[in-house]
C-alpha positions in Angstrom: -45.3 51.0 26.1 -49.1 51.7 26.9 -51.6 53.5 24.8 -52.2 56.2 27.8 -48.6 57.4 27.5 -48.9 58.5 23.7 -52.2 60.0 24.8 -52.7 63.9 23.4 -52.0 66.3 25.8 -49.4 63.9 27.7 -45.3 64.6 27.6 -42.5 62.1 26.7 -38.9 63.3 27.4 -39.9 66.9 27.0 -42.3 66.4 23.7 -45.8 67.2 23.9 -47.8 64.7 22.2 -50.3 66.2 19.6 -53.0 64.8 17.3 -52.7 61.1 16.6 -51.7 61.4 12.9 -51.7 57.7 11.7 -52.1 54.4 13.5 -50.9 51.0 11.6 -50.7 47.6 12.3 -46.4 48.3 12.9 -46.7 51.6 14.5 -48.2 55.1 15.5 -47.6 58.5 14.3 -48.4 61.6 16.4 -47.8 65.4 16.0 -45.2 66.4 18.6 -43.6 69.7 19.8 -40.7 70.8 21.9 -39.9 74.0 23.4 -36.4 74.5 22.1 -37.1 72.9 18.6 -39.1 75.3 16.2 -39.1 72.7 13.4 -42.6 70.6 12.8 -41.9 67.0 14.3 -43.7 63.5 14.3 -43.4 60.8 16.6 -43.0 57.3 15.4 -43.6 54.3 18.2 -43.9 50.9 17.2 -47.1 48.8 18.5 -46.1 46.6 21.4 -49.0 44.5 21.8 -48.6 42.9 18.5 -48.2 39.3 17.9 -45.7 39.5 15.3 -41.8 40.0 16.3 -41.1 41.6 13.1 -42.7 45.0 14.7 -40.2 45.2 17.5 -37.3 43.9 15.5 -38.2 46.5 12.1 -38.4 49.1 14.7 -35.2 48.3 16.1 -33.6 48.2 12.4 -35.0 51.9 11.8 -33.8 53.1 14.8 -30.3 52.0 14.3 -30.1 53.0 10.7 -32.3 56.5 10.2 -30.1 58.3 12.5 -27.2 57.7 10.7 -28.5 59.2 7.3 -27.9 62.7 6.2 -29.3 64.7 3.5 -32.7 66.1 2.2 -33.8 62.8 1.4 -34.7 61.7 4.8 -36.2 62.9 7.7 -34.0 64.7 9.8 -33.6 62.7 13.6 -34.0 64.8 16.6 -34.3 62.3 19.1 -35.0 58.4 19.8 -36.3 56.3 23.4 -35.1 53.5 24.5 -37.4 50.3 25.0 -36.7 50.5 28.7 -39.2 53.4 28.7 -40.5 54.5 25.7 -39.6 53.6 22.4 -39.8 56.1 19.7 -38.2 58.3 17.0 -38.8 61.8 16.6 -38.0 63.3 13.6 -38.7 66.3 10.7 -42.2 65.9 9.7 -42.3 66.4 5.7 -44.1 69.5 4.5 -45.6 67.5 1.2 -47.3 64.2 0.6 -46.6 60.9 -0.2 -47.3 59.2 -3.6 -50.3 57.2 -2.5 -52.8 59.7 -3.4 -51.3 59.5 -7.4 -52.6 56.1 -7.6 -55.9 57.4 -7.3 -55.3 59.6 -10.5 -53.0 57.5 -12.2 -52.2 57.4 -15.2 -50.1 60.6 -14.8 -48.8 62.5 -17.3 -45.6 61.2 -18.8 -43.6 64.2 -17.7 -44.6 63.8 -14.4 -43.8 60.5 -13.8 -40.5 61.0 -15.5 -39.9 63.7 -12.5 -41.1 61.3 -10.0 -38.3 58.6 -11.3 -35.5 61.1 -11.2 -36.6 62.5 -7.6 -37.1 58.7 -5.9 -33.5 57.5 -8.3 -31.6 60.4 -6.9 -32.9 60.0 -3.4 -32.0 56.4 -3.4 -28.6 57.3 -5.0 -28.1 59.3 -1.8 -29.0 56.6 0.6 -26.7 53.9 -1.3 -23.8 56.1 -0.9 -24.1 56.1 2.8 -24.4 52.2 2.6 -28.4 51.7 3.1 -30.4 49.8 1.0 -34.5 50.7 1.7 -36.0 47.2 0.9 -39.5 49.2 0.8 -39.8 52.0 -1.9 -43.6 52.2 -2.4 -45.7 54.9 -2.8 -46.6 55.5 0.8 -42.8 55.9 1.7 -42.4 58.4 -0.8 -42.8 61.6 0.5 -42.5 64.9 -2.1 -41.0 68.0 -0.5 -42.3 71.5 -2.2 -39.3 71.5 -4.2 -40.0 68.3 -6.2 -37.5 66.6 -4.4 -38.7 63.2 -2.5 -37.6 62.2 1.0 -37.6 58.1 1.8 -39.6 57.3 4.9 -40.0 54.3 7.3 -36.5 52.0 7.2 -38.1 49.4 9.3 -37.1 46.6 6.3 -33.8 48.5 5.4 -30.2 47.3 5.8 -26.8 49.2 6.5 -24.1 47.5 5.2 -22.0 48.3 7.7 -24.3 47.2 10.6 -26.2 44.2 11.8 -28.9 43.0 9.8 -31.2 41.6 12.5 -34.1 41.2 10.0 -31.9 38.3 7.9 -30.6 37.1 11.1 -34.1 36.6 12.6 -36.5 35.7 9.8 -36.9 33.0 7.2 -39.3 34.6 5.0 -39.2 37.3 1.8 -39.8 40.6 3.6 -41.0 43.6 1.8 -44.5 44.8 0.2 -45.7 42.2 -2.3 -46.4 44.4 -5.4 -42.9 45.7 -5.0 -40.5 43.3 -3.9 -37.5 42.4 -6.3 -36.8 38.7 -7.0 -33.9 37.9 -5.4 -36.1 39.4 -2.1 -38.5 36.4 -2.6 -35.0 34.2 -2.8 -34.5 36.1 0.5 -31.5 37.9 -0.3 -30.7 41.1 1.3 -27.5 42.1 -0.2 -28.1 44.2 -3.7 -29.4 47.8 -4.0 -30.9 47.0 -7.4 -33.7 45.9 -5.2 -34.5 49.2 -4.6 -34.2 49.5 -8.3 -36.7 47.2 -9.0 -39.3 48.9 -6.5 -38.8 51.7 -8.4 -39.7 50.5 -11.7 -43.1 49.1 -10.5 -43.8 52.4 -8.9 -43.5 54.3 -12.4 -45.3 51.6 -14.0 -48.1 52.2 -11.5 -48.1 55.6 -12.3 -47.7 55.3 -16.0 -50.5 52.5 -16.4 -52.6 52.8 -13.8 -52.2 49.2 -12.8 -49.4 47.1 -11.1 -46.7 45.2 -13.4 -47.3 42.1 -10.8 -50.7 42.5 -9.3 -50.9 42.1 -5.8 -50.0 38.7 -4.9 -50.6 37.1 -1.4 -48.7 33.8 -1.5 -45.4 32.9 -2.1 -46.1 31.4 -5.3 -47.3 34.7 -6.8 -44.8 36.3 -5.8 -42.0 33.7 -7.6 -43.9 34.2 -10.3 -42.1 37.5 -11.3 -38.4 35.7 -11.1 -39.8 34.2 -14.6 -42.9 36.2 -15.9 -42.6 39.8 -17.2 -45.2 42.1 -17.1 -47.2 43.6 -20.0 -45.3 46.4 -21.5 -46.4 49.7 -20.3 -47.3 51.1 -24.2 -49.9 48.4 -24.7 -51.5 49.9 -21.4 -50.7 53.9 -22.2 -49.6 54.3 -26.0 -48.5 57.9 -24.8 -45.6 55.7 -23.1 -42.5 57.2 -25.0 -40.2 54.0 -26.2 -37.4 55.5 -23.9 -39.3 55.3 -20.7 -40.6 52.0 -21.5 -37.3 50.8 -21.9 -36.0 51.9 -18.5 -38.8 50.8 -16.9 -38.6 47.3 -18.2 -35.0 47.3 -17.6 -35.8 48.1 -13.9 -38.0 44.9 -13.5 -35.3 42.7 -15.4 -35.8 39.5 -12.8 -31.8 39.2 -12.6 -30.1 42.4 -11.0 -27.4 42.4 -13.3 -29.6 43.1 -16.3 -31.1 46.4 -14.6 -29.2 50.0 -14.0 -25.9 49.3 -12.0 -26.7 52.6 -10.0 -29.4 54.4 -9.1 -27.4 57.4 -10.6 -27.3 55.7 -13.5 -31.0 55.3 -13.7 -31.5 59.0 -12.8 -28.9 60.0 -15.7 -31.1 58.0 -18.2 -34.3 59.7 -17.3 -32.9 63.1 -17.2 -31.2 62.2 -20.8 -33.6 60.6 -23.1 -32.0 60.7 -26.1 -28.9 58.8 -24.6 -30.5 55.8 -23.3 -29.8 52.9 -25.6 -33.2 51.4 -26.7 -33.5 47.4 -27.6 -36.2 45.7 -28.6 -38.1 46.2 -25.4 -38.6 49.5 -26.0 -41.3 49.4 -28.3 -42.6 46.1 -27.2 -46.7 45.9 -27.0 -46.0 41.9 -26.4 -44.9 40.0 -23.6 -42.2 37.8 -23.7 -42.8 34.4 -25.6 -43.2 31.1 -23.8 -39.9 29.6 -24.7 -38.2 32.5 -22.9 -40.2 32.5 -20.3 -39.8 28.9 -19.9 -36.0 29.0 -20.0 -36.1 31.9 -17.1 -38.5 29.6 -14.9 -35.9 26.7 -15.6 -33.1 28.7 -14.4 -34.8 29.7 -11.4 -35.4 26.2 -10.4 -32.0 25.9 -9.7 -31.7 29.0 -8.0 -34.4 28.5 -5.6 -32.1 25.6 -4.1 -29.1 27.5 -3.6 -28.3 29.3 -0.1 -28.8 32.8 -0.4 -25.9 34.7 0.4 -26.0 36.2 4.0 -23.9 39.0 6.0 -21.9 35.8 7.5 -20.6 35.2 4.3 -19.4 38.9 3.6 -18.0 38.7 7.0 -16.6 35.3 6.6 -12.9 36.8 7.5 -14.2 37.7 11.0 -15.2 35.4 13.8 -18.7 35.1 14.8 -19.7 34.5 18.5 -22.7 33.3 19.8 -23.7 33.0 23.1 -27.6 31.4 24.7 -28.7 33.4 27.5 -31.7 31.6 29.5 -33.2 35.2 31.0 -36.5 33.1 31.9 -34.7 31.4 35.4 -32.7 33.2 37.9 -29.4 32.1 37.3 -26.8 34.4 38.0 -23.9 32.6 38.9 -24.1 30.8 35.0 -24.8 34.2 34.2 -22.2 35.6 35.4 -20.0 32.2 34.0 -21.3 33.0 30.6 -20.0 36.6 30.5 -16.8 35.7 31.5 -16.6 32.9 28.8 -17.5 35.6 26.4 -14.7 38.2 27.2 -12.7 35.0 27.0 -13.7 34.2 23.7 -13.7 38.0 22.6 -10.2 38.6 23.7 -9.1 35.6 22.2 -10.7 36.5 18.6 -9.2 40.1 18.9 -5.8 38.8 19.3 -5.9 36.8 16.5 -7.4 39.8 14.4 -5.2 42.8 15.5 -6.8 46.3 14.6 -9.9 45.0 12.8 -13.5 45.9 14.4 -15.6 42.9 12.5 -15.7 40.9 15.8 -19.6 40.4 16.1 -21.4 38.7 19.3 -24.8 37.4 19.2 -26.7 37.3 22.3 -29.5 35.0 21.9 -32.6 33.9 23.9 -35.2 31.3 22.8 -38.9 32.4 23.8 -40.0 28.8 24.1 -43.3 28.6 22.2 -46.5 26.1 22.3 -46.9 24.1 19.1 -50.7 24.5 19.1 -50.9 28.1 19.9 -47.4 29.4 19.3 -48.6 33.6 19.8 -49.1 34.5 23.3 -47.1 38.4 23.3 -48.2 39.6 26.9 -47.5 38.5 30.1 -49.6 38.0 33.1 -48.9 41.8 34.0 -49.7 42.7 30.6 -46.0 43.5 29.5 -44.8 42.4 26.2 -42.6 38.9 26.8 -40.9 39.5 23.6 -39.5 43.0 24.7 -39.2 42.1 28.1 -36.4 39.2 27.0 -35.0 41.8 24.5 -34.7 44.2 27.7 -33.1 41.3 29.8 -30.4 40.5 27.4 -29.2 43.6 26.9 -29.1 44.2 30.2 -26.9 41.2 30.3 -24.7 42.5 27.6 -24.3 46.1 29.2 -20.8 45.1 31.5 -19.5 43.6 28.2 -19.4 47.4 26.9 -19.6 46.5 23.1 -21.1 48.9 20.2 -24.1 48.6 18.0 -21.4 47.2 15.1 -20.1 44.3 17.1 -23.4 43.8 19.6 -26.1 41.9 18.2 -29.4 41.3 20.5 -32.0 38.0 19.5 -35.4 37.0 20.8 -36.2 33.4 18.9 -39.6 32.2 19.3 -40.1 28.2 18.6 -41.5 25.2 20.4 -37.9 23.3 20.5 -35.0 25.8 21.8 -32.3 23.6 20.9 -33.7 23.6 17.0 -33.6 27.2 17.1 -30.2 27.8 18.5 -29.0 25.1 15.6 -30.7 27.3 12.8 -29.8 30.3 14.2 -26.1 29.1 14.3 -26.3 27.4 11.1 -28.1 30.5 9.2 -25.8 33.1 10.3 -22.4 31.2 10.0 -21.6 31.2 13.8 -17.8 30.5 14.2 -18.6 29.2 17.6 -21.6 29.0 20.4 -21.2 29.5 24.3 -24.4 28.4 26.4 -24.8 26.7 29.8 -24.9 23.3 31.0 -26.8 23.3 34.0 -29.0 20.4 35.2 -31.7 21.2 33.5 -30.4 22.9 30.4 -28.0 19.5 30.2 -30.4 18.1 27.4 -30.7 21.0 25.1 -26.5 21.8 25.3 -26.0 18.2 24.7 -28.2 18.6 21.6 -26.6 21.6 20.7 -23.1 20.1 21.3 -23.9 17.1 19.2 -25.7 18.9 15.9 -24.8 22.6 15.9 -21.9 23.0 12.7 -19.6 24.9 14.6 -17.5 25.0 17.9 -19.5 24.3 21.1 -18.0 26.0 24.4 -20.5 24.5 27.3 -20.0 26.4 30.4 -20.5 25.5 34.3 -21.2 27.9 36.9 -19.3 26.1 39.7 -16.2 26.7 37.6 -16.8 29.8 35.3 -15.0 28.6 32.9 -15.4 26.4 29.9 -15.9 22.9 30.2 
């Protein structure tokens, strides 16, 4: 993708590019029109010359998830473009503004804060019922429609429980926007819809008081404080806050997800029926928790931080996860074909052991070897994004397997040590089997993987076209 391809007045797949609406570090938004579509449209395209692979993977996740969602609480998707030509998402242009502007005039009237809370909770209930957790609820991602309802946008950090979670599989850092990220996200857990309720609590707190409950931390240490340190109660900052609303907000901000509302629907119910809210001592407090209570939480978190967070592989432990390592940087057609035959045999064997189940997963992995001194080199000599080119090569390799998006995942890892990267990927994602080639120049890496991997390793030689 080039900047010129999205220039005003050009066409992409029948869409006429209009004015640029926004250009950020992750994506560009443009006004677009199409003769066959009367609705106002917007095109979103990733910034591909970024050195951050999260830009590409996040866009892939949004392309995968957003078209699956239905209803007024998300923008309707009209078309998507692949990385082979022009990656984009064309979606409905929401008639309204985001909540970002509301931060400039906060604190807002209590009734308006409650109305916004209800609308956001209802939108979350809608997407949660469709098996999606947003993981990036914040003012700029909440659009208000003229009828007062909201539409949630930007699903680049989202997770669909019935689809591969590429973000969790490829990255080892907490993901989210720091003021709104939930404590369990700090622990790198991406399995709880109540994380969205925590972010909603942060949003309501800010709109009600004009301040963020946990500030804007820029370090991991700053993020971890919310695991044990409660915020100043809203009533201490805005005496107009009714007790029931403080009860609700502080419950949303509980460090332990079990102490929050069990569902977004119940959060909306409480906001709609203040007389039904069960109020505890936190409803009227104006000071934070005593030191001993904070210390107790911090002590508990000390052990929680050492625990391995649950992964999608654990949730799917009853199904095999097969990982194939492919070298796309070299012209190794015989080996590539041999690897494909080995994968086909492994898939057939796994299907035979699990008849009728569709949970078999194949992870196609390539390691982009980086320099320890200068790890970022996003473009090749021809000006193409190296990460994207590897991604396309892997997809092309896997195309003959004819697997669906729920069965196949594509991963380009970046590391100065390919063997360590493969072992780490297999360990974190609980792979049951690794398939990789053992040509002479790949021998040392294959030997290390075979020796240290936590699962079965199948070594494939091109001259035999089968496992050795």
